[in-house]
N, C-alpha and C positions, 0 to 999 in steps of 0.2 A: 850351721847350714849358715854360710856367709847369703845363699840367693835369695835366702826369706827375707834378712836383715835386709839387706840392699830393697828388696822390693817393699820392704813395708816404710822404708826411705821414701825411696818414687811417691806412695801414697802422701806421707806425710809430705815432701817436700814441694809435691805437683799436683798432688790428689783437688786440690780447690781450684782449677781451672775448669772454664767450663768443657761441657761435654757436646763435642762438634757441633752447637748450635742451639741446643736444647738447654732447660730451665734450671737442669741440675749438674754436680761436680762431675768428674771423672770417678772418685772417690766412691761418691753415692752411688754413680751408675754400676760403675764394678762391686759394689755391696749388696743392689740390689740383684741385679742378674744371679752374682752367687748364693744367693737367698733362694732365691726361687726354682734354684738350681737342689740346693738342700730339701728347701720344701717338696719337692717330687722325686725324694729316696736317690737322687741320681751319685752315681759312684765318684769316691773321692778323686778320682783321677777328671773327672766331668765338672764337679765342683771347682778345682783348682782353674782348669781351663774357663769356665766362665768368667770366676772372678777376675781371670789375670787376661781375658780376651782383646781388651784395649789397652793392653801395658804399651804397645808400641806408641801410642799417643803420649806416651810417658818419658818414652826415651829421646826422642826426636826432638829438635829446635824449632821447628816450624811454629808459628803463630797457631792459636787455640783457633782460630777465622777462616784456616787454611783451604779451606772447605767450598766455603763464598769469595774467597778472592782464584778460585777455578783450579785449587792444587790437590791432587788424592797425595795425602802423606804416604799411601802406601804400608797404614802401622800394621798391618795384619802381616806383610814379610817381616816388619820389626819384631814385634813381636815373637813370632817361630824362631828368632837367627835369635833371639835374649834368651828366649826360654827353652830349646830341644837338647841342648847340653846336659842342662839340668835337670827338667822334670821329663825326657823323655817324649818320644814323638805320638804317644797318646795323649799328652797336653796339646803341644804343638801342633799339628796337626787339624786340630777342631781351630786353632787359634787363626793360623793359617787360612783354612776356611769358610768362617763364618761369613766374610765379605761375599764368597762365592755363594755360601748358601742365601742370601739376600737375595743376589740373581736370580736364582734358581725359584726361589720361593714365584716370585716375581713374572717367573715365566708358568709357574704349575700349579699354581693354587690362585683361584678365581678373588678379587677383591684383596689379596695380599698388598697388593702395590698401593690401592687407594685406601688402606690402615697406618701404612707406614709415615712418619712424621716429615714433616715438612723437611726438616735437614736431614733425614735419612734419604728422601726423593733425591734433593740436591748430592747428595754423596753417591746414588745410585749412577744418577748420569757420568760421574768424575768415575768410577768405577767399571762403567763398560752396558750399563742395562740391564735390561733381563735379558738370559739366558739363550741363544738361539738350539733347536732342538738338537746340534751336533755339542752344544754345551751340556746341556742337559745331559747326556748320553754320559759323557766325559767324565763329567762330576758324578754320575751315580756307578760309576767306575771304581771310584776311589775309595781307598778302604776306610777312612773316618768322616765320612762326607752324612751320613745318618746323625752322628753326633753333631757335628757342625749343624745339622737344623737343629736337632734338641738348642743348642747353643744359641744361634738367631733368634727361636720364638721368645729365651729371655731375656736376652737382647732387645729385642723391640718393647718387652712388655716392662723393661727395667728403665724407667724415666718416669716417676712418678713425684713430685715436686713433695717433700716432708716426709717420705715415707720410713718409720722408723725399721733400721737393720742391726742385725749386730755387727760390730767392731771388724777390722782386718785382723786384730789378733784373735777373732773367735776362728779363722780360716786358717792361721801358723798352724793346727793339729791337721790339715789337709793337705799342706804344702809339709809336713815334713813327715803326713805318711806315704806320698807320694815321691819326695826322695827315696825312704826307706825301700819303699817299693824298688827301684830305681838300680838299688847299690847289691839287691838278690842275684 
C-alpha cells in the first residue's frame, strides 16, 4: 500500500511546517483533527478524510506563509487530486469541500465567523468569504456536504498547542481499511 507509505513520508518530511499561521505544525493539526473524529466515533472513511484534509499543504511547493502573502494555495483541490484515486470520493470529497464548509458555516451560523482563528479569517478572505444564498443552496445539494461540515468543525478545534495525540501510525489501520474497501 504505497500511498500510505507516501503519506507517512510526507508527514515525516514536511509535517513539521507550521499550519497556516497557527502555532502548531501541520502534523499536529492533522492528528488532533483525526483524534477528534475518532473520539466522536466517525466512520473510518471520515477519520481518514479528517486526518488528510490538509494534505494539499504538504504536496505543494508554496511557502508556509502563502496566505499571509495573499496567495490561496488551493490545498483542498490539491488534496482531492492526491487522494481520490486511492481512497475514493467519500474521502476526497470532504477534503475538497472543507474550505467550502467554512464559507458555508460563516453564512449560516451566528457567531461562527467571529470564533475563527485569525489565520482562518485571513484565509477566508482569499477563499471567497462567506457564501451567498445561492452558494448555500448549491453546497447543500452536494452529496458529501454534511461530512465536510463535520470535518470542518474538527478542523477548527484542532489548533491546540501541546495537545497529546496518537501518532500517524495509529491512524494507519484506518487508511488500510479504507483502501481495502475501495478494492471490493
